[in-house]
C-alpha positions in Angstrom: 144.1 103.7 221.1 142.4 106.9 219.8 145.1 107.3 217.2 144.5 103.7 216.0 140.8 104.3 215.7 141.5 107.4 213.7 143.7 105.4 211.2 140.9 102.8 210.8 138.3 105.5 210.1 140.5 107.2 207.5 141.2 103.8 205.8 137.5 103.0 205.6 136.7 106.5 204.1 139.5 106.1 201.5 138.2 102.7 200.5 134.6 104.0 200.2 135.8 106.9 198.0 137.7 104.6 195.7 134.7 102.4 195.3 132.5 105.3 194.4 135.0 106.6 191.8 135.3 103.2 190.2 131.5 103.0 190.0 131.2 106.4 188.4 133.9 105.6 185.9 132.3 102.3 185.0 128.9 103.9 184.5 130.3 106.7 182.4 132.1 104.2 180.1 129.0 102.1 179.8 126.9 105.1 178.8 129.5 106.3 176.2 129.7 102.9 174.6 126.0 102.4 174.5 125.3 105.8 173.1 128.0 105.5 170.4 126.7 102.2 169.2 123.2 103.4 169.2 124.0 106.5 167.2 126.0 104.5 164.6 123.0 102.2 164.1 120.5 105.1 163.7 122.9 106.9 161.3 123.2 103.8 159.1 119.4 103.5 159.0 118.8 107.2 158.1 121.5 107.1 155.4 120.0 104.0 153.9 116.3 105.1 153.9 116.4 108.8 153.2 119.8 110.3 153.3 119.3 112.0 156.7 122.4 110.6 158.2 124.4 112.0 155.3 122.9 115.4 155.6 123.7 115.5 159.4 127.3 114.5 158.7 127.6 117.2 156.1 126.5 119.9 158.5 128.2 118.9 161.7 131.5 117.1 160.9 133.9 118.2 158.2 136.5 115.5 159.1 133.8 112.8 159.1 132.9 113.8 155.5 136.4 113.3 154.3 136.7 110.0 156.0 133.4 108.9 154.6 134.5 109.8 151.1 137.6 107.7 151.4 135.5 104.8 152.6 133.2 105.2 149.7 136.1 105.1 147.2 137.5 102.0 148.8 134.1 100.3 149.0 133.4 100.9 145.3 136.3 98.7 144.5 135.8 96.2 147.2 132.1 95.4 146.8 132.2 92.1 144.9 129.9 89.1 145.2 128.5 86.1 143.3 124.8 85.8 142.7 123.2 82.8 144.3 119.7 81.2 143.8 116.9 83.2 145.4 115.3 82.0 148.6 112.7 79.4 147.7 109.1 80.6 148.2 110.0 84.3 148.8 112.2 85.0 145.8 114.6 87.1 147.9 117.8 87.4 146.0 121.1 86.5 147.6 124.8 87.1 147.1 127.9 85.4 148.3 130.6 88.0 149.1 134.0 87.7 147.5 135.5 91.0 148.7 138.5 90.6 150.9 137.8 91.3 154.6 135.5 90.3 157.4 132.5 89.8 155.0 134.4 87.3 152.7 132.3 84.2 151.8 129.3 85.5 153.7 125.9 85.0 152.0 123.7 88.1 152.2 120.0 87.9 151.6 117.8 90.8 150.3 115.2 92.0 152.8 111.6 91.0 152.2 110.7 94.7 151.6 113.0 94.7 148.5 113.6 91.1 147.4 115.2 92.0 144.1 118.3 93.9 143.2 116.7 95.2 140.1 112.9 95.4 140.5 111.4 94.3 137.2 107.6 94.8 137.6 107.8 98.2 139.2 111.1 99.9 138.8 109.9 102.7 141.1 110.3 100.4 144.0 113.5 100.3 146.1 116.1 97.8 145.0 118.2 95.6 147.1 121.8 96.7 147.6 124.2 94.0 148.6 127.1 95.6 150.5 130.1 93.2 150.9 132.3 95.9 152.5 132.9 96.2 156.2 129.2 96.9 156.6 128.4 93.4 155.4 124.6 93.9 154.9 121.8 93.9 152.3 119.6 97.0 152.4 116.8 98.7 150.4 117.6 101.8 148.4 116.0 103.9 145.7 118.0 103.7 142.5 117.7 107.3 141.4 120.0 110.3 141.8 119.9 112.1 145.1 120.4 115.8 144.4 121.4 116.5 148.0 123.9 113.6 148.0 127.7 113.6 147.5 128.7 113.9 143.9 125.4 115.2 142.7 124.8 117.6 139.7 121.2 118.9 139.4 119.1 122.0 138.8 120.5 125.3 137.6 123.7 123.6 137.8 124.0 122.9 141.5 126.7 120.6 142.7 127.4 118.8 146.0 131.1 118.0 146.1 133.0 115.1 147.4 133.6 117.3 150.5 129.8 117.6 151.1 129.8 121.4 150.2 127.0 122.6 147.9 127.8 125.2 145.2 126.6 126.5 141.9 128.4 126.8 138.6 126.6 128.9 136.0 128.8 128.5 132.9 127.1 129.7 129.7 124.4 128.3 127.4 125.7 126.4 124.4 129.1 125.8 126.1 130.8 122.7 127.4 132.8 122.2 130.6 135.0 119.5 132.2 133.1 118.1 135.2 135.9 115.5 135.9 139.3 115.2 134.3 141.8 112.6 135.6 144.5 110.3 134.2 142.0 107.7 132.9 138.6 109.5 133.0 137.1 112.6 131.5 133.5 113.7 131.9 132.2 116.8 130.1 128.8 118.5 130.3 127.0 120.4 127.7 125.0 123.4 129.0 121.7 124.7 127.6 120.0 127.8 128.9 118.2 131.0 128.3 118.7 134.7 129.2 115.5 136.7 129.8 115.5 140.4 129.1 117.2 142.3 131.9 119.3 139.4 133.1 123.1 139.7 133.3 123.7 135.9 133.0 122.2 132.8 131.5 120.0 130.4 133.3 121.7 127.1 132.5 121.1 123.3 132.9 123.1 120.2 131.9 121.6 118.7 128.7 124.2 116.1 128.0 127.2 114.3 129.5 130.1 112.7 127.7 132.1 110.0 129.6 135.5 109.4 128.0 137.8 106.6 129.1 140.4 104.3 127.4 139.5 104.8 123.7 135.8 105.1 124.2 133.1 107.7 124.5 129.7 107.2 126.1 127.1 110.0 125.8 123.9 110.5 127.6 121.7 113.4 126.5 118.2 114.8 127.1 116.1 115.3 123.9 114.6 118.6 123.1 111.0 118.3 124.3 108.1 120.7 123.5 105.6 119.1 125.8 106.8 116.9 128.6 105.3 113.4 129.1 106.8 111.1 131.8 105.7 108.0 129.7 107.7 109.1 126.7 111.4 108.3 126.5 113.4 111.5 126.3 116.9 110.1 126.9 119.3 109.2 124.2 122.5 107.1 124.7 125.4 106.7 122.3 128.4 104.4 122.5 131.3 105.5 120.3 129.0 107.6 118.1 126.3 105.0 117.6 122.9 105.3 119.2 122.0 102.3 121.4 118.6 101.2 122.8 118.2 100.1 126.4 115.9 97.1 126.7 112.7 97.6 128.7 112.1 93.9 129.6 114.1 91.2 131.4 117.1 92.6 133.1 116.4 95.9 131.3 120.0 96.6 130.7 122.6 97.0 127.9 126.2 95.9 128.5 129.4 95.6 126.6 132.9 94.4 127.5 135.5 96.8 126.2 139.2 96.0 126.1 139.8 96.8 129.7 136.4 97.1 131.5 132.7 96.4 131.4 130.1 99.0 130.7 126.5 98.5 131.9 123.5 100.7 131.5 120.3 99.6 133.2 116.9 101.1 133.5 115.9 102.2 137.0 112.4 103.3 135.9 110.3 102.6 132.9 111.6 105.7 131.0 114.1 108.4 131.4 116.1 107.0 134.4 119.2 104.8 134.2 122.1 103.6 136.2 125.5 103.6 134.4 128.5 101.6 135.5 131.9 101.7 134.0 133.8 99.2 136.1 136.8 100.5 138.0 135.9 104.2 137.2 132.5 105.5 137.8 128.8 104.7 138.7 126.2 107.2 137.7 122.5 107.5 138.5 120.9 109.7 135.7 117.4 111.1 135.3 115.9 113.2 132.6 113.5 115.9 133.9 111.9 119.0 132.6 111.4 122.5 134.0 107.8 122.5 135.2 105.4 125.3 134.9 105.5 126.0 138.6 109.3 126.0 138.7 109.3 128.4 135.7 107.1 130.9 137.5 108.8 130.6 140.9 112.3 131.3 139.5 111.0 133.7 136.7 112.9 131.7 134.1 110.6 133.1 131.4 111.0 129.9 129.3 109.4 129.8 125.8 106.3 127.7 125.5 107.8 125.4 122.9 110.6 124.1 125.0 110.4 122.2 128.3 114.2 122.5 128.7 114.6 118.8 129.5 117.9 118.3 131.3 119.9 115.7 133.4 120.0 115.2 137.1 123.0 113.0 138.0 124.8 111.6 141.0 128.3 110.2 140.5 130.2 107.7 142.5 133.9 107.4 141.6 136.5 104.8 141.9 140.3 105.1 141.8 140.5 108.8 141.3 144.1 110.2 141.6 145.1 112.8 144.2 145.4 115.4 141.4 142.0 114.9 139.8 140.6 118.0 138.2 137.3 119.3 137.0 134.4 121.4 138.5 133.3 118.4 140.5 136.4 116.2 140.3 138.7 118.4 142.3 136.3 118.3 145.3 137.2 114.6 145.7 140.9 115.4 146.2 142.2 114.3 149.6 142.2 117.2 152.0 140.4 119.5 149.5 139.0 122.7 151.0 136.3 124.6 149.1 136.8 128.3 148.5 133.1 129.0 147.8 131.4 131.5 150.1 129.4 129.8 152.8 126.2 131.0 154.4 124.8 132.6 151.2 121.7 131.5 149.2 123.8 130.7 146.1 127.4 129.9 146.8 129.2 130.2 143.4 132.2 128.3 142.1 134.1 130.2 139.4 136.6 128.9 136.9 134.8 129.0 133.6 138.1 129.8 131.9 139.8 126.8 133.5 137.2 124.2 132.7 135.7 125.2 129.4 136.3 122.7 126.6 136.1 123.2 122.8 133.3 120.6 122.5 131.4 117.9 124.5 133.9 115.4 123.2 137.1 117.2 123.8 139.4 116.4 126.8 141.2 119.7 126.3 140.9 122.5 128.9 143.4 124.7 130.8 143.7 122.2 133.6 142.5 118.9 132.1 144.6 115.8 132.7 143.0 113.1 130.5 144.8 111.8 127.4 142.9 109.8 124.8 144.3 106.5 123.6 143.0 107.1 120.1 140.3 109.1 118.4 136.7 107.9 118.4 133.5 108.9 116.6 131.3 111.7 118.1 127.6 112.3 118.1 
């Protein structure tokens, strides 16, 4: 009898222990799932509103950055929609998604905080971004370059690569360098600069960009400015050698259909800021900005009083880059790319001036360049 009682006690204890283990396992799984979903939601919000999510990813998860870049490349091709009539009464614009996937045929409505894709009355406002990729959402975003974002080129040229790593490339004043060189796309930059007495190198900035594709050349350049004024247009745009004017009213955009693709240049501010889209190749947010008096003093640039050194701040978003893409910025978008710049220093430098220097702003020729022109075109 005592033995039987002992078996019963042991059986009860084992059953109790099993129940406790199952409860702990269930609670742990619930917490993990809840936390994961919550974090994803917060990250999406931060990335949309101010780029904080992107910055956190850049610092904490190298693999995540590569995966995110691949998703961006895929999304650039996939994000297609048809415009629908705005919501009556509110004017909120809508789009019916045509991208293949879970968002296909879904109608997305712009938030009330940013009812228009292209704000017309005040271009400084956020615009509505309709995203028909797996995110399937409409969000509010500023339509200007983010100098801390992936694919950015700003300041005394400071890059943030496709791998999320920040680096500087000094080059030389008056010289031209290949930013991107691929089978069907070449982007060159013209550097301006100055070298104060006692300096061993030039201070440099990007004054112009040349985007070459198919048989065409699109050039965006900052004018030389003596005294900066935000209200005065200091951006020049040329298409195949001819200067073009970007409208300031209505859709505030210039567009052309070339043989293989459409090119759209739209204003994202009243002056000096545009978004450039070359379908299937690249999107660019571009802003002309000067070196201010305070910045001049802080960095001891010693700039002359008759030149504001107006230059470009740009953020690129690429589509369909090959695995062998070249260029100062282009190669950082290669799958599995590992940067060789020195980390943890105030100014990590990327070398290679000899590899990427081109004979002119319009030349696709450099020691590692890949682009081949279809035919010659006019220059500036």
